[in-house]
N, C-alpha and C positions, 0 to 999 in steps of 0.2 A: 606417450603423453603426459606431459605435467602441467597440473593444474594448481594454481595458488589459491587454496580456500582461505578467507578472511576467519580470524577467533570471533567466537560469539560474543555480543556485548548486548545483552538482554536487559539493558536498564533504561529507566525513564525519570529524567528529572522534570519533576510536574512546576518546579520553578521557573523553567525555561518558558514555560507557556504564557507567562506574563511579561509584558513589556517594561517593566521596573520593580525593583526589590521592594518599594512602598506598596506597588499594587499586589504583589505577592503575600507581602505580610499582611494585608488588609483581608485577603481571603483566608490567611492561618488565623487570624483573630477570629473571623466568624466562623470558623469552622469549629474552633476552640469553645466559643461563646454556645454554639448549638448543643455540644457534646458535655459542657459543664451544668448547661440549663440553669445557671444563675449569674447573677453580676458577678463582675471579675475587675479587678483594677490593675494599674499600670504596671507594678512590681510583678505580678504573677503572668502578666502578659510578656514583661521583658524576660522573664525565665524560659517560657513556652518559647517564645521567637530566638532564643539563644541556644535551645536545644535543637533547633530546626536550622541553625547556622546563620541566623540574623542577629546582628548585635546592633541594637538601637539603644539609645539612653532612654531614661523615663521621661524626659522633656520631649524626644523626640517622639514617643508611643503618646504621650498626651496630645501633643499636635496631631497626629494620626487619627487619633480616637474624635476630636473635635471636627476634624474633615469628614470622618464616615456618621458623625452626628447629623452634619449638613446634608449628606446624601441620603440621610432617614435610614442608614442599616444598624445604627446603633442609638441608645439612648441614655441619659444619666440616670442611674439608679440610686441619687443619694451619695452617702458616703461609702456605699459598698462598691461603686464601680460602673461600669456599663454593662446594659443587656441589649440582646439582640433583638432587633425589631422585624415584623414580618417581612418587610422590603428586604430587609439583611439575610434573613433566611432564603427567600427566594433567590436572591443573587448567588448566595453560596452553593445553592443547589443547581443553579444553569452552570457555574463555573465548573462544579465538580463533574457533572456530565458532560461537558466539552473535555476537561483533562481525561476522563476515563476513555472516551472515544480516541483521543491522542494517542493515550497508552495502547489500547488494542491497536490501532494503526500502525505504531512502532513495532509491536510485536508480530504484526503481519509482514511488515518490511524486512524485519530481522529473519523470520521463518523462510522467506523467500530467499535468503542468501544461504546456499550449501556451505557447510561446515567440512563435509567429505564427498568422496564419489558417491557413495550408495545415497547420501541426501540428494545429489545432483539428480541421479536418477529417480528419487522419489518425486523431486520437483517437476520433472518432464511426465511423470505419471500422473501428477496432479494437472497439470497442464494438459494431458491427453484428456482427462475427463472434463475438463471444462472445454475444450477445443471441440471434442465430438457433440457437446449440446450447442455450442455457438453454430456449428455447421449447420445441424439439425434446423434449429431456429431461423437461421439465413432461409434456408429453401422454403420456409413457412411465411417468412416475413419481409425478406429483401426487396427494396423498391425497386424500378427500373434503373434509377440513379445509384443505387448501390451496385447493381449488376455491372453497369457502366465503369463504376469505380474499379471492380474487381479485375474486368477485361483490360483496363488500361494498365492495371498492377502487371497481369500476365503478359502484357505487351512489353513492358520494361524489364520484366524477369528475362524473357527470351532475350532482349536485346544485349543486357549484361552476360548473360550464358553465351552468346555467340561471340562476344568481345573478349571472352575468358576475365571477365571483370567478376571483382569478388561480390556475388550475389546476395550477401548476409543480410543486408538492410531492406532489399527489396522484399526478400523471402518472408522476412518477419513482418514488413509491411502488409502483405496479403492476409497474414493471420489476423493482424488488427483491423484490417477492413471487414474479413469475414466477421469478426467478433461485433464490431458495429452495427452490421447488418443483422444481427441477431435481435437488437434492439432490448437486451435485457443488461440494464446497468451494473447489476452487480457482476455478472460474467464479463462485463468490459473491462471494469474496474480492476479485478482480481487477474484478468490477463495482461492487463497493464503491467502490472508489478511483475510477473513471471517473465513477460518478454523483456521488461526492462533489466532484469537480471541476467537473462542469455545475452543480451547486448554487452552486458559488462564483460561476460566470459568468451565474448566474441574472438578476441584474439587467440586464445587459448583451444577453444573447442568449435565454437559454431563455424567461425570463419574458415576452419580446416576442413570442416565436414562438408558445408554447403560448397565449398569450391570443387569438392572430389566427387559430388553427387547433384550438383546444381543442375544439369538436365534431367536426372532423374524426378528430382524435386519439383521441377517445374510441370512435368508431365503430369505428376499427382494434382498439382495446384490446378490444371488444367480440367482434370477430371472431376474436382471438387466443384469447380464454377459451372460446369455443364449438369452436374446433379443439382446444385442450387437453380439454376435456371428453367431446369425441367420441374421444380418444386418436388422432388424427390428426396423427402426429409430424411428417410431412413438410410437411403444410399450416400446421401452428403455425410451423415453420421459415419457411417462404416467405411469411407474412404479417408475421411478425417482420422480416423482412429489408425487405419492402415500407413497413412502418411505420418503420424508422430510415433507409431511403432517403429517405422523405418530409421527414423531419426535416433531414436532410442539406440535401437540395435546398432547403429554406425558409430555411436559415441562408444557403446561398448566393446565394440571390436576394435576401435582405434586405442582404446585403454588397455586391451589385453595384447596389441601388437607392439607396446611401447614397454 
């Protein structure tokens, strides 16, 4: 088995968060005014922005500052330049928090992309831990509609297996439906990321494994749904663990045989 792992790119450009260069420049000016805690003139701001890769003339900065005054973010402090207002501080704080959330999300997304075979197994181990919990919670929280959707998924899975059609998509859809039935937003969001990454590797790993063991995985899915219907949380958790461990073992066997 040959798997093409991508190179790491653990970088985050906070400027990409803003809709325009001007908007980003305003944010940088506000951050700088907070850090200096004193009025600052256009020339100093020009140098600061230049260090951030934004080349503005002093005239452009002057116009931008007037616009910021009009928004209530800054105020003129005589010949000393501009000072930040409480409204400007609040705006900068909100933007900083949003940027930090974006950065953390980007790191999570990057962490979900394995850089090696060992990291792929780590990803699946993480998925196992999460899915055991979603199965347990699904047994406690699933509504009749959730169970009906799981049974529909099983029927579709059976149809593709009997038709010798690639069952990867429907198999992964089953796991998404179990996660949704857990009604735990964090687990659902986390598994969405991991399952998306598995779909990206589908042509290299998941498709091959699910085609070879599609019937076995279907039977395991049926057992998991039965335990959810019976509200047997511990059994649902155990069966999901066995199922994911089967997938991990199959991938390891495939790797060792190539």
